[in-house]
C-alpha positions in Angstrom: 91.4 86.8 80.3 91.4 88.0 83.9 88.1 89.3 85.1 87.6 91.2 88.4 85.2 89.8 91.0 81.7 90.9 90.1 78.9 91.4 92.6 76.5 90.0 90.0 77.8 86.6 90.6 80.2 86.1 87.7 82.7 83.5 88.9 86.4 83.9 88.7 88.8 81.3 87.3 89.4 78.4 89.7 92.9 78.2 91.3 95.4 76.1 89.5 97.4 74.9 92.5 96.1 71.4 93.4 96.2 72.0 97.2 94.3 75.3 96.9 91.8 73.7 94.4 91.2 70.9 96.9 90.4 73.4 99.7 88.1 75.4 97.4 86.3 72.2 96.2 85.8 71.1 99.8 84.3 74.5 100.7 82.0 74.4 97.6 80.8 70.9 98.5 80.1 72.0 102.1 78.1 75.1 101.0 76.1 73.2 98.4 75.2 70.6 101.0 74.2 73.2 103.5 72.1 75.1 101.0 70.7 71.9 99.4 71.7 73.1 95.9 73.9 71.6 93.2 77.6 72.3 93.5 77.5 73.9 90.1 75.4 76.7 91.7 78.3 77.6 94.1 80.6 80.0 92.5 84.3 80.6 93.4 84.9 84.3 94.2 88.4 84.5 95.8 91.2 82.7 97.7 93.7 84.6 99.8 96.5 83.5 102.1 96.0 85.1 105.6 97.9 85.2 108.9 95.1 85.0 111.5 95.8 86.8 114.8 94.9 83.8 116.9 93.5 80.2 117.0 90.0 81.4 116.1 91.2 81.7 112.5 89.3 85.0 112.1 86.0 83.5 113.3 85.8 83.8 117.1 82.8 82.3 118.8 81.3 83.5 122.1 82.6 81.8 125.3 85.5 80.1 123.5 89.2 80.3 124.4 91.7 80.4 121.6 95.5 80.0 121.5 96.9 83.5 121.2 99.5 82.7 118.5 99.4 83.8 114.9 98.1 81.1 112.6 98.9 80.8 108.9 95.7 80.1 107.0 93.5 81.3 104.2 90.1 82.8 103.4 87.9 81.5 100.6 84.9 83.5 99.4 82.1 81.7 97.7 78.8 82.9 96.3 75.5 81.2 95.9 72.0 82.5 95.5 73.3 86.0 95.3 74.9 85.8 98.8 78.6 85.7 99.7 79.9 83.1 102.1 83.3 83.4 103.9 85.2 80.1 104.5 88.2 80.3 106.8 90.9 77.7 107.4 94.5 77.1 108.6 96.5 75.5 111.5 95.6 72.0 110.3 91.9 72.8 110.1 90.2 72.5 106.7 87.8 75.1 105.4 84.8 76.0 107.5 82.0 78.4 107.0 82.6 81.4 109.3 79.3 82.2 110.9 79.6 84.9 113.4 77.4 84.3 116.4 
């Protein structure tokens, strides 16, 4: 059964595509490590393919220059401890936590 994303932390079914699943698992492991929690506490919320407007992959940082070419990529949303965490990736870069400075 398909369930909509729930703000109460109900996780969605994991992607079946092995490539996508690998990206999601890498992001989950990174977040679990950052938060010092078990990976089982990191819930998958969503995965979407995105065309980023430039090389910042949707996560521009101050004082950085980015290639001004569209980049194919993705956005993964995870949840842990009742907080959502956006992971971005693409252009040969694996998933990274998008922390706006």
